N, C-alpha and C positions, 0 to 999 in steps of 0.2 A: 101286762106281761104276756097275756095270751097272744097278742099281736106279734110279739117278738118271736114266739115259737112257731107261729104260722107263716112268718116271713121266709122267703127263699134265702139260701146261703149268700147269693149275690146281694140281695137287699140288706142283709145283716152286715156284710162287708162294707157296703157303701155308707151305712149309718155309722159304723165304727170309724171309718175314715173321716167323715164329716165331723164327728165328735172330736177326734184327735187333732184335726186341722184347727178347729175352733179353740180347743184348749191350749194348744201350743201358741197360737196367735195371741190370745189374750193373756196368757201367763208369761210367755217368753219375751214378747216385744218390750214391755216395760222394764224388765230386768236387763235386756240388751241395751236399751236406751240409757239406763243408769250406768252401766258398765262402760259404754262408749263415751259418755259424758265425763266419767271419772278418768278415762284415758286421755282426756284433753282434746277430743274432737269438738268442732264447732257445733252449735245448736242446729245449724242448717244441715250439716252432714249427718248428725244423729237423726234428724227428722227425715232426711232422704232415705237413709238405710231402713229406718222403722217403717216408713211408708212403702218402700219397695217390698219389704218382707211381708207386710200385711196384704198388699196388692197381689203378690205372687201366690200367697197361700189361698186367697179367695179365688183367684183365677184357676189354680190347680184343683181346687175342690169341685169346680164345675166339670172338669174332665173326668 
């Protein structure tokens, strides 16, 4: 915990953003896939949407 206190505000912000990006990716994507599947979309479409969401969240976490 002392490392958190010693980190700069920018470093803290970056760590929180990475945490939120990871949490939303791994918690939201399976729920979204189930919802899209129950809405009648094909498995390929559900996979494409889930893949694009996961890719974009990883790409934006680098920025």
